[in-house]
N, C-alpha and C positions, 0 to 999 in steps of 0.2 A: 649623110643625107640621103643616101639610096633606098628603096623600097626592098624587104627582106625576106625573102622564102625560106623557111627553114624546116628541113624535116624532121621527125619526130624522134625520141625525144628531144626538148627543147637544151637541156642541158643533162649531166649524168646525176647533179645533184641539187638541193632545193637552192641554196645561197649563189650559186652561177643563174640559175634561172630568174630569181629575182635580181641580179644586176643587169641582166639581159632586157630583160621586160620592163627594167625602168631609165635604160638606154631608149628602147624604144617608144616608150612615152612620149620624152624629151625633144624626140627625133620630129616627131610629128607624122613620120613617114609610115605607108603602109607597110604592116608586120604581120607573118601569118606563118602559121605552123600547118604541115600537111597533114592533115586528118583526112582520110576519105570518105567516110563511110555517110555521113551525111550529105555527099552529094549524087546518094545514089537513088535512083525516082521512088524505088519502095521503100526505102528512109523515108524519104520524103512525102512520101503517101500516110506511113505508118505516123510520121509526125503529125497529120493533119487529121489523122482520125482521132489521137488521143488529146489535141486540142481543141475538137469539135464537141469531147466528153462522150464519142460512143462506146466507151466501156466503161464509164463513168469514173469514179474515184480511185485510182490507182493504190492498188494492195500488194501488192507482192511481185517483183521481178525476177527472173532468172536468167542466167547468161550462161551457155555451155560452147565455148570455142576450144573447138579439137582438130589439130592438127599436125602434120609431121615437118620442120622444116627442114629443106637441104642440107643446113649448117647440123643438125640433129644428128639425121640422118648418116651423114658423113663423119660425125663427130670431129668435126673441123673446129676451128680457133679463131676467133674475128671480135669487132667491137663487137657484133650481133651475139655474141655467147657471153661474154664480158662485162657484167653489171656496173664496174668500175669505169666503166666505159660509155656508158647509156644502152647496155645490153642485156640479155636476158628475156624471160617471156615478162616480168613485171615491167619493166622499162620499154620493151619493145612490140608487146601486144595489147598489156593494161594499159597504156597511156591511150592507146586505140579506146576498151570499153570504158576507164573514166570519164572521156571524153564524152562518147556519146551517148551514154547513160545521163550525164547531166546536159544535154543537148535533146534528149528527148524528153526527163523526166523534171526537171530542176535540180540544183543544189545537192551534195551528198554533204551530210553532215556530220557523218562519223565513219571509220573503216579500221577493219583489223585485216591482214594478212598472212596466210602461211605460204612458204617457199618450199618448193620441192625439188630436187635432181636424183638421179639414180646413186646410186652405191657405189657403182663402177665407174661413176662421170668422174675425172679426173677436174673438170673445167671449172670455172669459176661460177659461171652463171645460173640460176635456175634454170627447170626446163618446164614448170609448171607452179601456178598458184590458185589460191583458193582463195577470195577476196567476200566478207560479211560486208554491206552497208548499210547504212541509214538514211534515209533520205526525208524531206519535210511531207510533214502530216502525218510520220509514220510509215511509211514506207519502206517496208524492207525489201533489200535486193542481196541475191546470191551469186556468184559467179565464180567459174573454174575454168581456167583458160589452159591448156598443156600444147605446147608447142614439140612433145617429143610421142603424138600418141601413131603409132603403126599404122597405117590402111586406113586413116580417120581422114576426113577434109569433111567437117561439120560449124557451123557457125548457128546458132540457135538462140533467139532472145524471147522469150516468153513474157506480157505481160498482162496480170491478172486482176480485173479491174471489177469493182460492183455490181456492174452489169454486162461484164463481155470480157473476152480474152481475147489477144490478138496475137499473133507469131510472126517473127521475121526468120527465115532460116535459107542458107545457102549450103549447100550439100558436093557442089563442085569443086575443083582444085584450084580455081581462078579466085582469090582475098573478096571480087566485087562483083562479077559479073552472072554469079547465079543466084542472086536472091529474089526469095518470093513473099509473099504476103499472105496469111491468113487472120481471118476474123470471125467470131461468133460472138452473139448478142443473145443475154438471157429469151429463154424459150426454144431457141434454136438447135437442132439434135447432133450437129457436131461443127466443125471448123468449116467456111467455104473459102475459096481463094480471091481476093481482091485483085480485080483488071488495075495492073500500073502500065505506067510508060516504059518500052524495053530500055536496059543499059545499054548504051552503046558498046559493041565488042571488039577487041582487036588483042593482040599476043598477048598481052598482060592488062588485066579490065584496070590494074593500079593508073596504070599512065592514062587509059580514058578517061578516068575518074578527077585526074589532077587538070 
């Protein structure tokens, strides 16, 4: 009967996740999964812009998330690099991407995925994933997530609408604290930065978001 706060992914496979969700519904207690990005002020501002229709009907979205995790840099083995335990790029990173895309843009109707790992990497989990998704109203989404990208710190979401373009981007090593937001509407010459409330900073932005 206690409230539950889960790390993501909720489970390493679909059926255990369904059983956990059923238990949560029966209990009636608060249950949450730790998805960070909707707690960031620039993301909340982006959602408001989209809901207000400032870019019109969204036609196409791209995601580029390229980092080098500590586990991949050092080639360590743990749950974070083992797909059957809930790790690998798909479970550990794309779970965030799927959640925030639906939070921003609505349900994903269909999806295909390609998973990659370097030929000389003997570990089980993939280190990169390419996703192709179809959303409501004919929306197309393409996402590439690379967790073994040497020297890279980039998380960029581009939203292309019938009357404007919206961009969220973080080029800092902290997963949360460095996001900035840009917008351009039809007739503008270039993207302009949108003022947003600052993200509280600490030793780890993920802790601040939680």
